[in-house]
Each structure stands twice: as C-alpha cells, then as structure tokens.
py3Dmol code that shows the C-alpha trace and the ligand (Angstrom):
import py3Dmol

protein = """\
ATOM      1  CA  UNK A   1      -0.160   0.055   0.090  1.00  0.00           C
ATOM      2  CA  UNK A   2       1.106   3.629  -0.756  1.00  0.00           C
ATOM      3  CA  UNK A   3       0.131   6.925   0.386  1.00  0.00           C
ATOM      4  CA  UNK A   4      -0.604   9.796  -1.830  1.00  0.00           C
ATOM      5  CA  UNK A   5       1.518   9.113  -5.041  1.00  0.00           C
ATOM      6  CA  UNK A   6       2.203  12.693  -6.596  1.00  0.00           C
ATOM      7  CA  UNK A   7       0.646  13.031 -10.035  1.00  0.00           C
ATOM      8  CA  UNK A   8       3.523  12.580 -12.481  1.00  0.00           C
ATOM      9  CA  UNK A   9       3.081  15.755 -14.417  1.00  0.00           C
ATOM     10  CA  UNK A  10       3.256  17.787 -11.239  1.00  0.00           C
ATOM     11  CA  UNK A  11       6.571  16.230 -10.166  1.00  0.00           C
ATOM     12  CA  UNK A  12       8.156  16.793 -13.619  1.00  0.00           C
ATOM     13  CA  UNK A  13       7.045  20.596 -13.473  1.00  0.00           C
ATOM     14  CA  UNK A  14       8.920  20.732 -10.039  1.00  0.00           C
ATOM     15  CA  UNK A  15      11.758  18.916 -10.927  1.00  0.00           C
ATOM     16  CA  UNK A  16      11.959  21.392 -14.310  1.00  0.00           C
ATOM     17  CA  UNK A  17      11.450  24.369 -11.993  1.00  0.00           C
ATOM     18  CA  UNK A  18      14.242  23.244  -9.377  1.00  0.00           C
ATOM     19  CA  UNK A  19      16.857  22.392 -12.009  1.00  0.00           C
ATOM     20  CA  UNK A  20      16.033  25.760 -13.892  1.00  0.00           C
ATOM     21  CA  UNK A  21      16.524  27.781 -10.586  1.00  0.00           C
ATOM     22  CA  UNK A  22      19.729  25.902  -9.497  1.00  0.00           C
ATOM     23  CA  UNK A  23      21.481  26.310 -12.768  1.00  0.00           C
ATOM     24  CA  UNK A  24      20.364  30.056 -13.659  1.00  0.00           C
ATOM     25  CA  UNK A  25      21.074  31.665 -10.295  1.00  0.00           C
ATOM     26  CA  UNK A  26      23.835  33.818 -10.201  1.00  0.00           C
ATOM     27  CA  UNK A  27      27.157  32.704  -8.590  1.00  0.00           C
ATOM     28  CA  UNK A  28      27.677  29.047  -7.863  1.00  0.00           C
ATOM     29  CA  UNK A  29      25.593  26.673  -9.953  1.00  0.00           C
ATOM     30  CA  UNK A  30      23.807  24.013  -7.833  1.00  0.00           C
ATOM     31  CA  UNK A  31      21.438  21.096  -8.400  1.00  0.00           C
ATOM     32  CA  UNK A  32      19.278  19.176  -5.656  1.00  0.00           C
ATOM     33  CA  UNK A  33      20.914  16.174  -4.462  1.00  0.00           C
ATOM     34  CA  UNK A  34      17.495  14.450  -3.842  1.00  0.00           C
ATOM     35  CA  UNK A  35      17.365  13.939  -7.758  1.00  0.00           C
ATOM     36  CA  UNK A  36      20.362  11.920  -7.640  1.00  0.00           C
ATOM     37  CA  UNK A  37      18.243   8.861  -6.983  1.00  0.00           C
ATOM     38  CA  UNK A  38      16.391   7.733 -10.204  1.00  0.00           C
ATOM     39  CA  UNK A  39      16.334   4.109 -10.894  1.00  0.00           C
ATOM     40  CA  UNK A  40      19.899   4.082 -12.213  1.00  0.00           C
ATOM     41  CA  UNK A  41      21.048   6.385  -9.397  1.00  0.00           C
ATOM     42  CA  UNK A  42      19.626   4.260  -6.838  1.00  0.00           C
ATOM     43  CA  UNK A  43      21.269   1.234  -8.215  1.00  0.00           C
ATOM     44  CA  UNK A  44      24.571   3.078  -8.384  1.00  0.00           C
ATOM     45  CA  UNK A  45      24.357   4.146  -4.842  1.00  0.00           C
ATOM     46  CA  UNK A  46      23.849   0.502  -3.792  1.00  0.00           C
ATOM     47  CA  UNK A  47      27.149  -0.179  -5.607  1.00  0.00           C
ATOM     48  CA  UNK A  48      28.825   2.787  -3.735  1.00  0.00           C
ATOM     49  CA  UNK A  49      27.667   1.274  -0.499  1.00  0.00           C
ATOM     50  CA  UNK A  50      29.710  -2.051  -1.293  1.00  0.00           C
ATOM     51  CA  UNK A  51      32.658   0.075  -2.148  1.00  0.00           C
ATOM     52  CA  UNK A  52      35.835  -0.698   0.050  1.00  0.00           C
ATOM     53  CA  UNK A  53      36.347   2.899   0.336  1.00  0.00           C
ATOM     54  CA  UNK A  54      32.977   3.960   1.325  1.00  0.00           C
ATOM     55  CA  UNK A  55      32.378   2.564   4.916  1.00  0.00           C
ATOM     56  CA  UNK A  56      29.542   4.426   6.044  1.00  0.00           C
ATOM     57  CA  UNK A  57      26.682   2.047   5.071  1.00  0.00           C
ATOM     58  CA  UNK A  58      28.338  -1.075   6.331  1.00  0.00           C
ATOM     59  CA  UNK A  59      29.299   0.726   9.788  1.00  0.00           C
ATOM     60  CA  UNK A  60      25.649   1.564  10.305  1.00  0.00           C
ATOM     61  CA  UNK A  61      24.557  -1.807   9.486  1.00  0.00           C
ATOM     62  CA  UNK A  62      26.938  -3.128  11.840  1.00  0.00           C
ATOM     63  CA  UNK A  63      25.625  -1.080  14.597  1.00  0.00           C
ATOM     64  CA  UNK A  64      22.054  -1.852  13.861  1.00  0.00           C
ATOM     65  CA  UNK A  65      22.788  -5.617  13.457  1.00  0.00           C
ATOM     66  CA  UNK A  66      24.413  -5.526  16.820  1.00  0.00           C
ATOM     67  CA  UNK A  67      22.382  -3.140  18.916  1.00  0.00           C
ATOM     68  CA  UNK A  68      18.848  -3.055  17.431  1.00  0.00           C
ATOM     69  CA  UNK A  69      17.459  -5.123  20.420  1.00  0.00           C
ATOM     70  CA  UNK A  70      19.065  -2.459  22.967  1.00  0.00           C
ATOM     71  CA  UNK A  71      17.734   0.371  21.029  1.00  0.00           C
ATOM     72  CA  UNK A  72      14.455  -1.126  20.840  1.00  0.00           C
ATOM     73  CA  UNK A  73      14.344  -1.570  24.811  1.00  0.00           C
ATOM     74  CA  UNK A  74      14.598   2.210  25.170  1.00  0.00           C
ATOM     75  CA  UNK A  75      11.658   2.930  22.923  1.00  0.00           C
ATOM     76  CA  UNK A  76       8.072   2.849  24.602  1.00  0.00           C
ATOM     77  CA  UNK A  77       5.118   0.761  23.345  1.00  0.00           C
ATOM     78  CA  UNK A  78       3.181   0.819  21.173  1.00  0.00           C
ATOM     79  CA  UNK A  79       5.279   2.344  18.366  1.00  0.00           C
ATOM     80  CA  UNK A  80       4.795   3.392  14.728  1.00  0.00           C
ATOM     81  CA  UNK A  81       7.867   3.885  12.657  1.00  0.00           C
ATOM     82  CA  UNK A  82       8.289   6.439  10.030  1.00  0.00           C
ATOM     83  CA  UNK A  83      11.668   6.414   8.143  1.00  0.00           C
ATOM     84  CA  UNK A  84      12.895   9.717   6.563  1.00  0.00           C
ATOM     85  CA  UNK A  85      14.452   8.181   3.179  1.00  0.00           C
ATOM     86  CA  UNK A  86      13.965   4.527   3.253  1.00  0.00           C
ATOM     87  CA  UNK A  87      16.912   3.621   0.759  1.00  0.00           C
ATOM     88  CA  UNK A  88      17.105  -0.167   0.053  1.00  0.00           C
ATOM     89  CA  UNK A  89      15.767  -0.983   3.614  1.00  0.00           C
ATOM     90  CA  UNK A  90      18.412  -3.439   4.340  1.00  0.00           C
ATOM     91  CA  UNK A  91      19.476  -1.653   7.404  1.00  0.00           C
ATOM     92  CA  UNK A  92      16.132  -1.140   8.686  1.00  0.00           C
ATOM     93  CA  UNK A  93      15.489  -4.660   8.664  1.00  0.00           C
ATOM     94  CA  UNK A  94      17.468  -5.237  11.678  1.00  0.00           C
ATOM     95  CA  UNK A  95      15.497  -2.659  13.691  1.00  0.00           C
ATOM     96  CA  UNK A  96      12.128  -3.849  12.288  1.00  0.00           C
ATOM     97  CA  UNK A  97      12.838  -7.552  13.303  1.00  0.00           C
ATOM     98  CA  UNK A  98      13.871  -6.377  16.851  1.00  0.00           C
ATOM     99  CA  UNK A  99      10.588  -4.201  17.081  1.00  0.00           C
ATOM    100  CA  UNK A 100       8.288  -6.942  15.926  1.00  0.00           C
ATOM    101  CA  UNK A 101       9.399  -9.325  18.762  1.00  0.00           C
ATOM    102  CA  UNK A 102       7.396  -7.266  20.920  1.00  0.00           C
ATOM    103  CA  UNK A 103       4.416  -6.075  18.765  1.00  0.00           C
ATOM    104  CA  UNK A 104       3.028  -5.902  15.365  1.00  0.00           C
ATOM    105  CA  UNK A 105       3.690  -2.588  13.937  1.00  0.00           C
ATOM    106  CA  UNK A 106       3.306  -0.157  10.896  1.00  0.00           C
ATOM    107  CA  UNK A 107       6.474   0.833   8.942  1.00  0.00           C
ATOM    108  CA  UNK A 108       6.242   4.144   7.077  1.00  0.00           C
ATOM    109  CA  UNK A 109       9.062   4.730   4.603  1.00  0.00           C
ATOM    110  CA  UNK A 110       8.838   8.127   3.149  1.00  0.00           C
ATOM    111  CA  UNK A 111      10.707   8.583  -0.131  1.00  0.00           C
ATOM    112  CA  UNK A 112      10.260  10.764  -3.272  1.00  0.00           C
ATOM    113  CA  UNK A 113      12.140   8.102  -5.287  1.00  0.00           C
ATOM    114  CA  UNK A 114       9.614   5.575  -6.386  1.00  0.00           C
ATOM    115  CA  UNK A 115      12.176   3.189  -7.274  1.00  0.00           C
ATOM    116  CA  UNK A 116      13.743   3.366  -3.741  1.00  0.00           C
ATOM    117  CA  UNK A 117      10.415   3.051  -2.175  1.00  0.00           C
ATOM    118  CA  UNK A 118       9.481  -0.354  -4.164  1.00  0.00           C
ATOM    119  CA  UNK A 119      12.863  -1.789  -3.660  1.00  0.00           C
ATOM    120  CA  UNK A 120      12.465  -1.134   0.057  1.00  0.00           C
ATOM    121  CA  UNK A 121       9.220  -2.472   0.015  1.00  0.00           C
ATOM    122  CA  UNK A 122      10.122  -5.783  -1.659  1.00  0.00           C
ATOM    123  CA  UNK A 123      13.395  -6.273   0.476  1.00  0.00           C
ATOM    124  CA  UNK A 124      11.491  -6.025   3.815  1.00  0.00           C
ATOM    125  CA  UNK A 125       8.186  -7.893   2.594  1.00  0.00           C
ATOM    126  CA  UNK A 126       9.087 -10.971   4.629  1.00  0.00           C
ATOM    127  CA  UNK A 127       9.157  -9.625   7.965  1.00  0.00           C
ATOM    128  CA  UNK A 128       6.117 -10.924   9.833  1.00  0.00           C
ATOM    129  CA  UNK A 129       3.890  -8.574  11.965  1.00  0.00           C
ATOM    130  CA  UNK A 130       5.058  -5.444  10.182  1.00  0.00           C
ATOM    131  CA  UNK A 131       2.774  -3.538   7.797  1.00  0.00           C
ATOM    132  CA  UNK A 132       4.656  -1.500   5.366  1.00  0.00           C
ATOM    133  CA  UNK A 133       2.925   1.767   3.964  1.00  0.00           C
ATOM    134  CA  UNK A 134       5.122   3.780   1.589  1.00  0.00           C
ATOM    135  CA  UNK A 135       4.628   7.427   1.513  1.00  0.00           C
ATOM    136  CA  UNK A 136       5.728   9.074  -1.631  1.00  0.00           C
ATOM    137  CA  UNK A 137       6.377  12.507  -0.462  1.00  0.00           C
ATOM    138  CA  UNK A 138       9.107  14.933   0.819  1.00  0.00           C
ATOM    139  CA  UNK A 139      10.181  14.195   4.355  1.00  0.00           C
ATOM    140  CA  UNK A 140       8.203  16.714   6.144  1.00  0.00           C
ATOM    141  CA  UNK A 141       5.220  16.346   4.224  1.00  0.00           C
ATOM    142  CA  UNK A 142       5.444  12.623   4.748  1.00  0.00           C
ATOM    143  CA  UNK A 143       6.212  12.964   8.226  1.00  0.00           C
ATOM    144  CA  UNK A 144       3.233  15.417   8.939  1.00  0.00           C
ATOM    145  CA  UNK A 145       0.889  12.780   7.208  1.00  0.00           C
ATOM    146  CA  UNK A 146       2.009   9.914   9.337  1.00  0.00           C
ATOM    147  CA  UNK A 147       1.940  11.916  12.631  1.00  0.00           C
ATOM    148  CA  UNK A 148      -1.734  12.591  11.692  1.00  0.00           C
ATOM    149  CA  UNK A 149      -2.413   8.938  11.467  1.00  0.00           C
ATOM    150  CA  UNK A 150      -1.166   8.260  14.909  1.00  0.00           C
ATOM    151  CA  UNK A 151      -3.587   6.564  17.278  1.00  0.00           C
ATOM    152  CA  UNK A 152      -4.055   7.983  20.554  1.00  0.00           C
ATOM    153  CA  UNK A 153      -1.167   6.524  22.960  1.00  0.00           C
ATOM    154  CA  UNK A 154       1.094   5.417  20.195  1.00  0.00           C
ATOM    155  CA  UNK A 155       4.673   6.548  20.290  1.00  0.00           C
ATOM    156  CA  UNK A 156       6.548   7.696  16.830  1.00  0.00           C
ATOM    157  CA  UNK A 157      10.095   6.338  16.474  1.00  0.00           C
ATOM    158  CA  UNK A 158      11.395   8.348  13.483  1.00  0.00           C
ATOM    159  CA  UNK A 159      14.465   6.841  11.531  1.00  0.00           C
ATOM    160  CA  UNK A 160      16.649   9.241   9.842  1.00  0.00           C
ATOM    161  CA  UNK A 161      19.647   6.983   8.984  1.00  0.00           C
ATOM    162  CA  UNK A 162      22.535   6.901   6.562  1.00  0.00           C
ATOM    163  CA  UNK A 163      23.965  10.488   7.568  1.00  0.00           C
ATOM    164  CA  UNK A 164      21.558  12.218   5.417  1.00  0.00           C
ATOM    165  CA  UNK A 165      21.204  14.794   8.046  1.00  0.00           C
ATOM    166  CA  UNK A 166      24.888  15.742   7.077  1.00  0.00           C
ATOM    167  CA  UNK A 167      23.583  16.866   3.482  1.00  0.00           C
ATOM    168  CA  UNK A 168      22.001  19.927   5.017  1.00  0.00           C
ATOM    169  CA  UNK A 169      23.997  23.082   5.068  1.00  0.00           C
ATOM    170  CA  UNK A 170      25.355  23.976   8.439  1.00  0.00           C
ATOM    171  CA  UNK A 171      22.571  25.628  10.351  1.00  0.00           C
ATOM    172  CA  UNK A 172      19.923  24.131   8.110  1.00  0.00           C
ATOM    173  CA  UNK A 173      20.558  20.689   9.944  1.00  0.00           C
ATOM    174  CA  UNK A 174      19.288  22.055  13.128  1.00  0.00           C
ATOM    175  CA  UNK A 175      16.295  23.738  11.603  1.00  0.00           C
ATOM    176  CA  UNK A 176      15.141  20.580   9.817  1.00  0.00           C
ATOM    177  CA  UNK A 177      15.376  18.488  13.006  1.00  0.00           C
ATOM    178  CA  UNK A 178      13.621  21.255  14.845  1.00  0.00           C
ATOM    179  CA  UNK A 179      10.844  20.925  12.214  1.00  0.00           C
ATOM    180  CA  UNK A 180      10.888  17.091  12.818  1.00  0.00           C
ATOM    181  CA  UNK A 181      10.486  17.671  16.534  1.00  0.00           C
ATOM    182  CA  UNK A 182       7.560  19.906  15.666  1.00  0.00           C
ATOM    183  CA  UNK A 183       5.704  16.972  14.701  1.00  0.00           C
ATOM    184  CA  UNK A 184       6.579  14.852  17.729  1.00  0.00           C
ATOM    185  CA  UNK A 185       5.161  14.488  21.262  1.00  0.00           C
ATOM    186  CA  UNK A 186       6.916  13.859  24.542  1.00  0.00           C
ATOM    187  CA  UNK A 187       7.935  10.128  24.482  1.00  0.00           C
ATOM    188  CA  UNK A 188       8.640  10.067  20.719  1.00  0.00           C
ATOM    189  CA  UNK A 189      12.146   9.536  19.516  1.00  0.00           C
ATOM    190  CA  UNK A 190      14.542   9.865  16.513  1.00  0.00           C
ATOM    191  CA  UNK A 191      17.178   7.593  15.617  1.00  0.00           C
ATOM    192  CA  UNK A 192      19.880   9.552  13.849  1.00  0.00           C
ATOM    193  CA  UNK A 193      22.712   8.163  11.993  1.00  0.00           C
ATOM    194  CA  UNK A 194      25.641  10.533  11.253  1.00  0.00           C
ATOM    195  CA  UNK A 195      28.986  10.121   9.906  1.00  0.00           C
ATOM    196  CA  UNK A 196      31.943  11.180  12.177  1.00  0.00           C
ATOM    197  CA  UNK A 197      35.173  13.266  11.140  1.00  0.00           C
ATOM    198  CA  UNK A 198      37.949  11.017  10.116  1.00  0.00           C
ATOM    199  CA  UNK A 199      41.407  11.778   8.138  1.00  0.00           C
ATOM    200  CA  UNK A 200      40.862  13.898   5.143  1.00  0.00           C
ATOM    201  CA  UNK A 201      42.251  11.448   2.512  1.00  0.00           C
ATOM    202  CA  UNK A 202      39.892   8.735   3.953  1.00  0.00           C
ATOM    203  CA  UNK A 203      36.975  11.025   3.634  1.00  0.00           C
ATOM    204  CA  UNK A 204      37.910  12.078   0.245  1.00  0.00           C
ATOM    205  CA  UNK A 205      38.700   8.412  -0.934  1.00  0.00           C
ATOM    206  CA  UNK A 206      34.780   7.660   0.058  1.00  0.00           C
ATOM    207  CA  UNK A 207      33.636  10.139  -2.445  1.00  0.00           C
ATOM    208  CA  UNK A 208      36.107   9.495  -5.276  1.00  0.00           C
ATOM    209  CA  UNK A 209      36.649   5.994  -5.584  1.00  0.00           C
ATOM    210  CA  UNK A 210      39.120   4.739  -8.202  1.00  0.00           C
ATOM    211  CA  UNK A 211      36.362   2.221 -10.097  1.00  0.00           C
ATOM    212  CA  UNK A 212      34.644   5.719 -10.775  1.00  0.00           C
ATOM    213  CA  UNK A 213      31.148   4.419  -9.400  1.00  0.00           C
ATOM    214  CA  UNK A 214      31.011   7.687  -7.562  1.00  0.00           C
ATOM    215  CA  UNK A 215      31.742   9.839 -10.547  1.00  0.00           C
ATOM    216  CA  UNK A 216      29.006   7.739 -12.392  1.00  0.00           C
ATOM    217  CA  UNK A 217      26.496   8.434  -9.452  1.00  0.00           C
ATOM    218  CA  UNK A 218      26.992  12.089  -9.765  1.00  0.00           C
ATOM    219  CA  UNK A 219      27.240  12.522 -13.377  1.00  0.00           C
ATOM    220  CA  UNK A 220      24.067  10.415 -13.724  1.00  0.00           C
ATOM    221  CA  UNK A 221      22.102  13.411 -12.758  1.00  0.00           C
ATOM    222  CA  UNK A 222      22.901  15.152 -15.868  1.00  0.00           C
ATOM    223  CA  UNK A 223      22.022  12.277 -17.847  1.00  0.00           C
ATOM    224  CA  UNK A 224      18.674  12.146 -16.089  1.00  0.00           C
ATOM    225  CA  UNK A 225      18.084  15.815 -16.810  1.00  0.00           C
ATOM    226  CA  UNK A 226      18.869  15.181 -20.457  1.00  0.00           C
ATOM    227  CA  UNK A 227      16.340  12.676 -20.481  1.00  0.00           C
ATOM    228  CA  UNK A 228      13.573  14.202 -18.635  1.00  0.00           C
ATOM    229  CA  UNK A 229      13.999  17.943 -19.713  1.00  0.00           C
ATOM    230  CA  UNK A 230      15.371  17.110 -23.245  1.00  0.00           C
ATOM    231  CA  UNK A 231      18.768  18.679 -22.614  1.00  0.00           C
ATOM    232  CA  UNK A 232      21.969  18.110 -24.176  1.00  0.00           C
ATOM    233  CA  UNK A 233      24.726  17.907 -21.501  1.00  0.00           C
ATOM    234  CA  UNK A 234      27.520  16.115 -23.031  1.00  0.00           C
ATOM    235  CA  UNK A 235      28.888  13.886 -20.151  1.00  0.00           C
ATOM    236  CA  UNK A 236      32.080  13.477 -21.582  1.00  0.00           C
ATOM    237  CA  UNK A 237      32.765  17.182 -21.011  1.00  0.00           C
ATOM    238  CA  UNK A 238      31.920  17.153 -17.329  1.00  0.00           C
ATOM    239  CA  UNK A 239      34.049  15.366 -14.534  1.00  0.00           C
ATOM    240  CA  UNK A 240      32.963  14.482 -11.003  1.00  0.00           C
ATOM    241  CA  UNK A 241      35.054  16.318  -8.323  1.00  0.00           C
ATOM    242  CA  UNK A 242      35.019  16.047  -4.534  1.00  0.00           C
ATOM    243  CA  UNK A 243      36.912  18.469  -2.177  1.00  0.00           C
ATOM    244  CA  UNK A 244      36.895  18.706   1.840  1.00  0.00           C
ATOM    245  CA  UNK A 245      36.086  22.260   3.094  1.00  0.00           C
ATOM    246  CA  UNK A 246      38.100  22.743   6.114  1.00  0.00           C
ATOM    247  CA  UNK A 247      35.871  25.616   7.325  1.00  0.00           C
ATOM    248  CA  UNK A 248      32.396  23.552   7.301  1.00  0.00           C
ATOM    249  CA  UNK A 249      33.824  20.419   7.862  1.00  0.00           C
ATOM    250  CA  UNK A 250      32.186  19.015   4.824  1.00  0.00           C
ATOM    251  CA  UNK A 251      33.046  16.873   1.841  1.00  0.00           C
ATOM    252  CA  UNK A 252      31.663  18.678  -1.147  1.00  0.00           C
ATOM    253  CA  UNK A 253      30.607  16.895  -4.421  1.00  0.00           C
ATOM    254  CA  UNK A 254      30.928  19.108  -7.611  1.00  0.00           C
ATOM    255  CA  UNK A 255      30.474  18.398 -11.254  1.00  0.00           C
ATOM    256  CA  UNK A 256      33.087  20.431 -13.212  1.00  0.00           C
ATOM    257  CA  UNK A 257      32.926  21.640 -16.984  1.00  0.00           C
ATOM    258  CA  UNK A 258      36.129  20.791 -18.474  1.00  0.00           C
ATOM    259  CA  UNK A 259      35.736  23.364 -21.205  1.00  0.00           C
ATOM    260  CA  UNK A 260      33.627  26.398 -21.975  1.00  0.00           C
ATOM    261  CA  UNK A 261      30.383  25.054 -23.228  1.00  0.00           C
ATOM    262  CA  UNK A 262      26.660  25.793 -23.684  1.00  0.00           C
ATOM    263  CA  UNK A 263      23.749  23.280 -22.387  1.00  0.00           C
ATOM    264  CA  UNK A 264      20.114  23.716 -24.329  1.00  0.00           C
ATOM    265  CA  UNK A 265      16.938  22.656 -22.360  1.00  0.00           C
ATOM    266  CA  UNK A 266      14.823  22.094 -25.173  1.00  0.00           C
ATOM    267  CA  UNK A 267      11.568  21.293 -23.341  1.00  0.00           C
ATOM    268  CA  UNK A 268      11.855  24.378 -21.173  1.00  0.00           C
ATOM    269  CA  UNK A 269      13.253  26.652 -23.937  1.00  0.00           C
ATOM    270  CA  UNK A 270      16.309  28.047 -22.209  1.00  0.00           C
ATOM    271  CA  UNK A 271      20.079  27.551 -22.177  1.00  0.00           C
ATOM    272  CA  UNK A 272      23.121  27.599 -19.641  1.00  0.00           C
ATOM    273  CA  UNK A 273      26.645  28.544 -20.484  1.00  0.00           C
ATOM    274  CA  UNK A 274      29.490  27.075 -18.527  1.00  0.00           C
ATOM    275  CA  UNK A 275      33.005  28.629 -17.992  1.00  0.00           C
ATOM    276  CA  UNK A 276      36.141  26.041 -18.248  1.00  0.00           C
ATOM    277  CA  UNK A 277      36.379  24.584 -14.652  1.00  0.00           C
ATOM    278  CA  UNK A 278      32.977  25.989 -13.509  1.00  0.00           C
ATOM    279  CA  UNK A 279      31.359  23.695 -11.262  1.00  0.00           C
ATOM    280  CA  UNK A 280      27.886  22.780 -10.266  1.00  0.00           C
ATOM    281  CA  UNK A 281      27.612  21.802  -6.719  1.00  0.00           C
ATOM    282  CA  UNK A 282      25.579  18.670  -6.086  1.00  0.00           C
ATOM    283  CA  UNK A 283      25.941  17.814  -2.486  1.00  0.00           C
ATOM    284  CA  UNK A 284      27.653  18.406   0.850  1.00  0.00           C
ATOM    285  CA  UNK A 285      28.264  15.801   3.440  1.00  0.00           C
ATOM    286  CA  UNK A 286      29.218  17.123   6.754  1.00  0.00           C
ATOM    287  CA  UNK A 287      31.213  15.102   9.268  1.00  0.00           C
ATOM    288  CA  UNK A 288      30.133  15.451  13.007  1.00  0.00           C
ATOM    289  CA  UNK A 289      32.028  14.913  16.200  1.00  0.00           C
ATOM    290  CA  UNK A 290      30.465  13.301  19.189  1.00  0.00           C
ATOM    291  CA  UNK A 291      29.989  16.825  20.936  1.00  0.00           C
ATOM    292  CA  UNK A 292      28.433  18.396  17.781  1.00  0.00           C
ATOM    293  CA  UNK A 293      25.763  15.778  17.642  1.00  0.00           C
ATOM    294  CA  UNK A 294      24.808  16.565  21.189  1.00  0.00           C
ATOM    295  CA  UNK A 295      24.687  20.481  20.389  1.00  0.00           C
ATOM    296  CA  UNK A 296      22.723  19.703  17.241  1.00  0.00           C
ATOM    297  CA  UNK A 297      20.134  17.757  19.392  1.00  0.00           C
ATOM    298  CA  UNK A 298      19.816  20.200  21.968  1.00  0.00           C
ATOM    299  CA  UNK A 299      19.540  23.033  19.337  1.00  0.00           C
ATOM    300  CA  UNK A 300      16.508  21.205  17.758  1.00  0.00           C
ATOM    301  CA  UNK A 301      14.668  20.180  20.798  1.00  0.00           C
ATOM    302  CA  UNK A 302      15.867  16.847  21.822  1.00  0.00           C
ATOM    303  CA  UNK A 303      17.832  15.022  24.600  1.00  0.00           C
ATOM    304  CA  UNK A 304      20.301  12.284  23.858  1.00  0.00           C
ATOM    305  CA  UNK A 305      19.099   9.130  25.287  1.00  0.00           C
ATOM    306  CA  UNK A 306      22.176   6.943  24.143  1.00  0.00           C
ATOM    307  CA  UNK A 307      24.670   6.573  21.272  1.00  0.00           C
ATOM    308  CA  UNK A 308      26.346   3.813  19.711  1.00  0.00           C
ATOM    309  CA  UNK A 309      29.522   4.051  17.345  1.00  0.00           C
ATOM    310  CA  UNK A 310      31.007   1.609  15.217  1.00  0.00           C
ATOM    311  CA  UNK A 311      34.726   0.322  16.201  1.00  0.00           C
ATOM    312  CA  UNK A 312      35.843   0.250  12.533  1.00  0.00           C
ATOM    313  CA  UNK A 313      34.647   3.079  10.669  1.00  0.00           C
ATOM    314  CA  UNK A 314      33.643   6.225  12.934  1.00  0.00           C
ATOM    315  CA  UNK A 315      30.112   6.447  12.554  1.00  0.00           C
ATOM    316  CA  UNK A 316      27.568   7.237  15.436  1.00  0.00           C
ATOM    317  CA  UNK A 317      23.958   5.910  15.882  1.00  0.00           C
ATOM    318  CA  UNK A 318      22.140   8.239  18.354  1.00  0.00           C
ATOM    319  CA  UNK A 319      18.877   7.804  19.925  1.00  0.00           C
ATOM    320  CA  UNK A 320      17.095  11.079  20.837  1.00  0.00           C
ATOM    321  CA  UNK A 321      13.866  11.797  22.625  1.00  0.00           C
ATOM    322  CA  UNK A 322      11.562  14.586  22.221  1.00  0.00           C
ATOM    323  CA  UNK A 323      12.367  16.932  25.124  1.00  0.00           C
TER     324      UNK A 323
END
"""
ligand_1 = """\
15
LIG
N 24.450 11.602 0.941
C 25.508 10.267 0.877
C 26.644 10.624 1.703
O 26.960 11.648 2.270
C 25.350 9.792 -0.602
C 26.532 10.072 -1.345
C 27.586 9.139 -1.411
C 26.834 10.984 -2.458
N 28.349 9.733 -2.557
C 27.996 10.588 -3.131
C 26.005 12.048 -2.861
C 28.392 11.536 -4.340
C 26.505 12.977 -4.175
C 27.832 12.516 -4.677
O 27.525 9.832 1.830
"""
view = py3Dmol.view(width=600, height=400)
view.addModel(protein, "pdb")
view.setStyle({"model": 0}, {"cartoon": {"style": "trace"}})
view.addModel(ligand_1, "xyz")
view.setStyle({"model": 1}, {"stick": {}})
view.zoomTo()
view.show()
C-alpha cells in the first residue's frame, strides 16, 4: 500500500523548476541532490555502499545488527515507525525485526524516489507482523501525514539513517531537526545516523573511488536531466570532483565543466553556459563529532538518550527523545 503518489506531471514540473533555478542563479550553480536517486542512481548508490572506500553504510549496518534489541528496549510501546528516506531498507530490517518481536507495527518509509520505495518494500516484505505503508512525499510532508494517522497513546520512532542529516547546510540541519521535532510529542524518539570526522584522505576516497562508481552516480544526474528535460549535457565534457572544506567540515561534491560550453534545455526553452572549470555543486556531506551531535540535538529540541559508535569506521547512531 502507498499513500498519495504525486501525479507525474506535477513532479516533472517541480523537477524542471528546481533544475532551472539551480542552474540559472548567479554565482555557484547547484543541483538538488535529492534528484540523484532515479532508478539508475539508486542502483549506483547501492554499488557505492559496497565499495571498500565507502565505509558508512556497512558501519551503520553493523551498529544496527548488533544493537537493535538494545535500541528497541529504550523505545516505549506501542510504536509506529516512519523513516525519512528509506533507501534499500537493508539496514532497517534489523530494527524492524527487533521491534516486531514485541509487537506488530506499521512502518512508513517516506521517499520521493519511487524506485527506492519499491525496492525497500520488496526487501522487507518477508518480515512478519510489520505492515509497510510507502509514503511518496518529501520528508516533512510525509512525516506530517504519518503523524496525523497516529492512534492515541502510540509513540513515533522516527528513523533518519545514513547520515543524510549531513547533507543539509550548516544551520539548516538544526532547523530541519527542529521541524521534525515539531511533529513529535513527549515520549517520541528519533534515531539519527551521522558519519564522524576522520582523516581527510580517507573521507575524500570515500567520495572519489578509483572504479569511478561515485563519478558515475554524480554524473548520472546530468543524464537524467537530459532524458527528462530534453537537455543536451555532453557527459564527456563534465567530471566528478570532491573536495574537503575545512571551514564547514564537509566533503563537497561538484560536477566540473572541462571546457567552455552551452547546454540547451529544449523542453523548457532556455540554455545555460559554463566557463571552463566552472562547477555545479550537487551535495555536501558534513562530518560530525560526538560533541557536535549533542549540540545539534539540544538546539533542535531533543535530548540524547544513548549513542552507539562503530569500532571500524567512525559512525554514530544516536537515540534522541523529544524533550
Ligand atoms: N549523501 C550520501 C553521503 O553523504 C550519498 C553520497 C555518496 C553522494 N556519494 C556521493 C552524494 C557522491 C553525491 C555525490 O554519503
């Protein structure tokens, strides 16, 4: 079952608007990273999570595999479980399995990527006593919808895994969690995954692997735009690049134009010129410290209940309660 799929034309118009705004603004060109996850992008991200250089996903899965029962013991019953960005669902399996040992429950993956939603649902279909209700919405719209379905006395356990919080600009992360907090009641909780600061060359390798999978993932956004907006990006004239920004503590992902060139968007009737070496910024991935996670939580109206850290790849899973 799914809640409220957006009509395709509306999402195509929104896609076109956001792409145009990002490429036509003065200064740094940008593209929204949420659009990286079309069917090919989602598959490439799955491949990234298997790369030896990209330890995040495996670290989080180790934590959830090992500590799900302990996490669940700290969460009051009965619970309903919305997840912001379901991904493949593989990591969530450990939590849902631990939760349904004590009660049947509903799980609400919230995703704008239809392909991610359907692979998550088929990945988790076999877990007994869990009914899966896909919510094809942006995170906060989806959470508002799920919160409105809450039966009296039920507690929300919101999952926000994979360090997606690190993809918000500095300051926007606390604002976003503050908005999440706004949908919660005392007794509700948030399980938050965050990647931790580590040596710069290790972080850079995680976002620029020698096989070129990450490059393909980033450049696929241009291929998607070509297909959906009838544009003519020549992918051979753009390169993936990642850098570490010491000031913000984030790895930044860009797509660099290797020459001066003009790209036409025939469906929309506009064009964009690029200087040689001009970049499109697609995503930043902020790396946290244990202290900065606590500060972020406090700023957004949460108290830290417990935290688990992987011993092979610095990554933290933190259980927060609405304070
Ligand atoms: N947001 C994820 C992360 O911070 C996804 C990601 C991995 C990513 N590699 C990327 C996003 C390359 C853009 C470009 O790890």
